[in-house]
N, C-alpha and C positions, 0 to 999 in steps of 0.2 A: 576173790578172783574166780573161784569155782562157780559162784552164782552167776557171774557175768558170762562165763563160758556156756552155761546151760541156757541163758537167755539168747546168746548168739545162735545156739543150735536151734532153738525155737524159731528164731527169725528165719533160719534156713528153710524150715518146713513151711513157714508162712509164705516166704518168697515163692517156693515151688507151687504151693497149692493155689496161690492167688495170681501168679504171673499170667496164666492162660485163661482162667475163669474171668468173665467180664466184670470184675469187681475191684480192679485197681490194686496191683501189688504194691506200688509205691505208697498209695494211701494207707494200706494195711500195715506196711512196714513203719510208716511214720506214726500210726496210731499205736501199734504194739510197742514201738520204741518208747513212746511217751508213757504207756501203761506200765512198762517194766523199768522206767527211769533210766533208759539208755539214750545216749546222744544219737541223733539221726545220722548214721554213718553212710554217706553216699558212696564212698569208695568200696565199703564192704557190700553194699547193695548191688553195685555195678559188677563186682566179682561174682556174685551169685547169678547174674545174668548168663554167665558162661555155662552154668549147670542147666538152665532152662533152654539155652541154645542147643545143648546136646539132646535134650528131650524132644525138641521139635525135629532135630536132625534124624533121630531114630524113627519117630512116628511117620515122618514124611519122606523116608529114605527112597521109596519107589519113585516119587515125583522128582526128588532132588537128583537121583541117579539118572533119570530120564533126561533132565535138563543138561546135566554135565555131559552125558553121552552125545546129546544133540549138539552141544557146543563144540565138542571135539570133532564131530563129523561135519561141522560147518552147516548144520541144518538151519536154514533161514528162520523158520518158525520159532525155534528155541532161542536163537540170538535175539529175536524181537521180544520174546517173553522175558529173557534176562534183562534186556534194556528197560522194559516196562517196570520190572521189579526195582531196578536202580532208580528210575524216575520216582517211584512210590517212596523210596527210602530217603530221597534228598530233603524234603521239607523237615522231617524229624531230625535229620543230621544237622541241618543249618540252625534250626531252633535250639537244639541241644547245645551246640557250640556257642551260640550268641547269648543264651539266657540261662546258663547253668547256675550262675550266682543268684539270679532272681528266683529260681526254683528252690534253692536252699532257703531263701527267706520265706517262701510260701509254706514250706514244711514246718517252719516255726509257728505258723498260725494254724493250729489244728481245727479251729472253727471254719476257716476257709476250705480246708480239706473236706470237712463235713458237707459244705455246699457243693463241692465237686462230686462227692458221693451221690448226692441227690440228683445232680444233673445227669450222671451216668444212669441212674435208676430210671429217670424219665425217658432217656434215649432208648434204653433197652426195652422198655414197655412198648414203645412205638415200633421197634425194629421187626417184630414178628409179622407185621403187615406187609413188609417189603420183600420182594424177590423177583427175579426175572429169568431170562434164558441165556445170558451172556456167560462165556467161559473165560478162563485165563487167556486163552489164545485169541479170543475175539474182542476183548476190551480195547479201547483206543488209548493212546498216550494221555489224552485229556482225562479219561476215566482213571488211569493209573495215578495221575497227579492229584486228582480229587481225593482218592483213597489215601494218598500220602499226606494230604492236608489233615484228614481225620486223625491219622497216626500222630501228626505233630502236636495236636491238642493234648495227647496223652502224656506229654512231658510234665503236665500238672498232676501232682499227687491227688488221687481221688477220681481222676478221669481214666477209665480203663482203656489201655492200648488195644487189647483184643476186642473189647466191646465196640470201640469207636471205629476200628478198621473194618470189622464185620458190618457195622451199620453203613459205613461208606460204601463198601462193596455191594451190599444189598440195595442201597439207594440208586447206584448207577446201573442196576439191573442184572447182577450176577446170580446164578443159581446158588442155592445154599451150600452145597458141598464144594463148589468152586470158590465161593466166598471164603469158606473156612480154610481151604488150602492156600489161597492167595494171601490171606491175612497173615498166616504164619510163615509162608515163604518170604514175604517182604519184611518180616520181623528179623530174619537171620542176619542181614548185614548190620542192622542197628544194634541188636543185642551183642553180636560178636565184637563190634567196634567198642561198645560201652565197656565190655568186660576186659578186652585187651588193653584199652587205654589206662585203666586203673590197676591192671595186674602188677606193674612194677611197685605200686604203693602198698600192696597187700603183704602182710607178714604171715606166711604160710605156717600154720600150726595144725596139730591133730584136730582140734575143735573146728578150725576153719574148714578142713576137708570133710569133717562130719556134717557141717552145715551145707557144704557143697553137695554131698551125697543125699542129704535130706531134701534139698531143693530139686535135685534131679529126679528122685523117686516120686515125690508128691507132684512135681510138675508133669511127669508122664501120665499119672493117673488123672489129673485134672484135664489134660488135653483130650483124653478119651471121653470123659464126661462132656466136655464142651462140644466135641464133634457130634455126639448124639443129640444134644439139646439144640444145636444149631440146625441140624438137618430136620429135626422134628418141630421146629419153630416154637420152642419153649424158652427162649432167652428171657422172657418176661418174668420167669421165676426168680431170676437174680435181682429183679427190681425190689421184690419183697425183702430179700436178705439185706440189700444195701441200706435199708432204713436203720438197721441195727448199728453198723459202724458210723453212720451219719449222726445218730443220736449220741453215741459214745464220744464222737469228735466234738460235739457241742458241750458235753458235760465234763470231759477230762480237762485237767489243768496242767 
């Protein structure tokens, strides 16, 4: 039992460290669960999303508070921005509700996860070539929906949510810092909903909360790293790293 608790604590740090870096937290959780002979517990993984939700909330508090104040003051621009974020969240929400069981079957195929790791690596390699001048305020609803479609792909383990939403935002012409902010602002409704839906199924223990704390701490640090590498156009560095979990996914049984 103690060994299992230690493994769950490790998974907490893995969740936090990989949730925001464009290397797929779900793919890493599936891989580490297999390596440590733990069942892939989607309920536990979803609970850890609440920790990474808090990390985003803290880092982007200035932007979040500006939006909230703008909504209270009935500022049209902020109401439009909030509605765009909702539009971007819809595809992932719909896909998650309709295909959750199919995703569970994908996790059972670690080799398929390895293929998705490689797909993320290729996309990240190409992403440093894209950027534009659009801001969160200036993108259209069509742009917001397109970014949301990229996020929906990330329901597949091995496909990075942060990576694909950043790529989608850059492809439609957003600046790098605005793409970073929008990518994580639009993640808030999805991660909060995923965590709250599974919360009643979680048995809260000391080790569970330690895992939560580990995910929060490592998540905050990885957010800072990703912000720097996004702005400096060095996301391709993660492409090299993703070759490692991809190979392990093909080798593990």
